[in-house]
C-alpha positions as CSV (number, residue, x, y, z in Angstrom):
1,X,-205.6,125.7,79.1
2,X,-209.3,126.8,79.3
3,X,-210.6,128.5,82.3
4,X,-210.9,125.7,84.9
5,X,-214.2,126.9,86.2
6,X,-215.7,126.9,82.7
7,X,-214.4,123.4,82.1
8,X,-216.3,122.2,85.2
9,X,-219.3,124.4,84.3
10,X,-219.3,126.4,87.5
11,X,-218.9,130.1,88.4
12,X,-215.8,131.5,90.0
13,X,-217.6,132.1,93.2
14,X,-218.9,128.5,93.4
15,X,-218.5,126.8,96.8
16,X,-216.1,124.0,97.3
17,X,-219.0,121.6,97.6
18,X,-220.5,122.8,94.3
19,X,-217.2,122.3,92.6
20,X,-216.9,118.8,94.0
21,X,-220.4,118.0,92.9
22,X,-219.7,119.2,89.3
23,X,-216.4,117.4,89.2
24,X,-218.0,114.1,90.2
25,X,-220.8,114.4,87.7
26,X,-218.4,115.1,84.9
27,X,-216.1,112.2,85.8
28,X,-219.0,109.9,85.9
29,X,-220.1,111.1,82.5
30,X,-216.7,111.0,80.8
31,X,-215.0,108.1,82.6
32,X,-213.0,106.0,80.1
33,X,-214.7,102.8,81.2
34,X,-217.9,104.1,79.8
35,X,-216.4,104.4,76.3
36,X,-214.4,101.1,76.2
37,X,-214.5,99.8,72.6
38,X,-216.2,103.0,71.5
39,X,-214.8,105.2,68.7
40,X,-215.1,108.2,71.1
41,X,-212.8,106.5,73.6
42,X,-209.8,108.8,72.8
43,X,-211.9,111.9,73.0
44,X,-213.3,110.8,76.3
45,X,-209.8,110.3,77.7
46,X,-208.8,113.8,76.6
47,X,-212.0,115.3,78.1
48,X,-211.3,113.4,81.4
49,X,-207.8,114.7,81.5
50,X,-209.1,118.2,81.0
51,X,-211.6,117.8,83.8
52,X,-209.0,116.4,86.2
53,X,-206.5,119.2,85.4
54,X,-209.3,121.9,85.9
55,X,-210.3,120.4,89.2
56,X,-206.6,120.1,90.4
57,X,-206.0,123.7,89.4
58,X,-209.0,125.0,91.3
59,X,-208.3,122.9,94.4
60,X,-204.7,123.9,94.5
61,X,-205.3,127.6,94.0
62,X,-207.9,127.6,96.7
63,X,-205.6,125.8,99.1
64,X,-202.8,128.3,98.3
65,X,-205.2,131.2,99.0
66,X,-206.1,129.7,102.4
67,X,-202.4,129.2,103.2
68,X,-201.5,132.8,102.3
69,X,-200.4,132.0,98.8
70,X,-198.0,129.2,99.6
71,X,-199.1,125.6,99.4
72,X,-198.0,123.3,102.2
73,X,-196.1,120.3,100.9
74,X,-197.2,118.5,104.0
75,X,-200.7,118.2,102.5
76,X,-199.4,115.8,99.9
77,X,-197.4,113.1,101.6
78,X,-199.8,112.7,104.5
79,X,-203.0,112.8,102.5
80,X,-203.1,109.3,100.9
81,X,-201.8,106.7,103.3
82,X,-204.3,103.9,102.7
83,X,-203.0,100.9,100.8
84,X,-199.5,102.4,100.7
85,X,-196.5,100.2,100.0
86,X,-194.4,102.7,101.9
87,X,-196.5,103.5,104.9
88,X,-193.4,103.5,107.2
89,X,-191.7,106.1,105.0
90,X,-194.7,108.3,104.8
91,X,-194.9,108.1,108.6
92,X,-191.3,109.2,108.9
93,X,-191.8,112.1,106.6
94,X,-194.9,113.2,108.5
95,X,-192.8,113.0,111.7
96,X,-190.0,115.1,110.1
97,X,-187.5,112.3,110.0
98,X,-186.3,113.2,106.6
99,X,-182.9,111.6,106.7
100,X,-184.4,108.3,107.9
101,X,-187.0,108.4,105.1
102,X,-184.2,109.0,102.6
103,X,-182.2,106.1,103.9
104,X,-185.2,103.7,103.5
105,X,-186.0,105.1,100.0
106,X,-182.4,104.6,98.9
107,X,-182.6,101.0,100.1
108,X,-185.5,100.1,97.8
109,X,-184.1,98.1,94.8
110,X,-184.6,100.0,91.5
111,X,-186.9,97.3,90.1
112,X,-189.3,98.0,93.0
113,X,-189.4,101.7,92.6
114,X,-192.9,102.6,91.5
115,X,-194.9,105.8,91.2
116,X,-195.3,106.1,94.9
117,X,-191.6,105.7,95.5
118,X,-190.8,108.5,93.1
119,X,-193.5,110.7,94.7
120,X,-192.1,110.1,98.3
121,X,-188.5,110.6,97.0
122,X,-189.6,113.9,95.4
123,X,-191.2,114.9,98.7
124,X,-188.0,114.2,100.6
125,X,-186.0,116.1,98.1
126,X,-188.5,119.0,98.2
127,X,-188.2,119.1,102.0
128,X,-184.4,119.3,101.8
129,X,-184.6,122.2,99.3
130,X,-183.4,120.3,96.3
131,X,-186.2,121.5,94.1
132,X,-184.9,120.6,90.7
133,X,-184.4,117.0,91.7
134,X,-187.8,117.0,93.4
135,X,-189.3,118.3,90.1
136,X,-187.8,115.4,88.2
137,X,-188.9,112.8,90.7
138,X,-192.5,114.1,90.8
139,X,-192.6,114.1,87.0
140,X,-191.5,110.4,87.0
141,X,-194.2,109.6,89.6
142,X,-196.8,111.2,87.2
143,X,-195.5,109.1,84.3
144,X,-196.0,106.0,86.3
145,X,-199.5,107.0,87.5
146,X,-200.8,109.9,85.4
147,X,-204.3,109.7,87.0
148,X,-203.0,110.0,90.5
149,X,-204.2,113.4,91.9
150,X,-201.7,113.3,94.8
151,X,-198.7,113.1,92.4
152,X,-200.1,115.6,90.0
153,X,-200.8,118.2,92.7
154,X,-197.3,117.9,94.1
155,X,-195.8,118.1,90.6
156,X,-197.8,121.2,89.7
157,X,-196.9,122.9,92.9
158,X,-193.1,122.5,92.2
159,X,-193.7,123.3,88.6
160,X,-195.2,126.7,89.6
161,X,-192.3,127.4,92.0
162,X,-189.9,126.3,89.3
163,X,-191.2,129.0,87.0
164,X,-191.4,131.7,89.6
165,X,-188.9,134.4,90.3
166,X,-188.0,133.0,93.7
167,X,-187.1,129.6,92.4
168,X,-183.6,128.4,93.0
169,X,-181.9,125.4,91.6
170,X,-180.5,123.2,94.3
171,X,-178.5,120.0,94.1
172,X,-177.7,117.3,96.6
173,X,-174.3,118.9,97.0
174,X,-176.0,121.7,98.8
175,X,-174.8,124.5,96.6
176,X,-177.1,127.1,95.2
177,X,-176.7,128.6,91.8
178,X,-178.3,131.9,93.0
179,X,-175.9,134.8,92.4
180,X,-177.5,136.9,95.1
181,X,-176.5,134.4,97.7
182,X,-172.9,134.5,96.4
183,X,-172.8,138.3,96.6
184,X,-174.3,138.3,100.1
185,X,-171.7,135.8,101.3
186,X,-168.9,138.0,99.9
187,X,-170.3,141.1,101.6
188,X,-170.6,139.3,104.9
189,X,-167.0,138.0,104.5
190,X,-165.8,141.5,103.8
191,X,-167.5,142.8,107.0
192,X,-165.8,140.1,109.0
193,X,-162.4,141.0,107.6
194,X,-162.9,144.7,108.3
195,X,-163.8,143.9,111.9
196,X,-160.4,142.1,112.1
197,X,-158.5,145.0,110.5
198,X,-158.5,143.6,107.0
199,X,-160.4,144.4,103.8
200,X,-161.6,141.8,101.4
201,X,-163.4,144.1,99.0
202,X,-161.6,147.4,98.8
203,X,-164.5,149.3,97.3
204,X,-166.9,148.5,100.1
């Protein structure tokens, strides 16, 4: 991807307000509605996607910097509550009632599970540490509503963590595939055995 600042036509040290102003001007210029029935419609859509991605990347990186390099997942599920079909579930997540939120989500019939459902489901999975499942759910939410910045921001955050060195695959079974955790557990178990007069690992 191109440098996001150059896509928006601003410098790297531009203020947040300058970035918003540039973003709004470009979206107004390249909005697909302006090119309906026009041969350039597809190009306008591509350009609009590029502009959205650039703005998302800049916004998220700046939020990460303000949070000490780690984005707060709370910023996503609490940010867009107006006209929500699942306002009660959002409120539960915001209050930390993750199990209750999961119960309500599970009770929604499959045919009524839209982009917001998958986004909230991904948020719950993320909060529970099941990052691989959260990634899949966020990706599905983006497929339902590719223009939704809330969904895309959450997906990109998990995508970055997924590609990072500290990412661990977790499953609803609660087991981690991280080998370091297994070794640490064995060493702790050996220490406990030695305290009781035994020896689980003879070389330690």
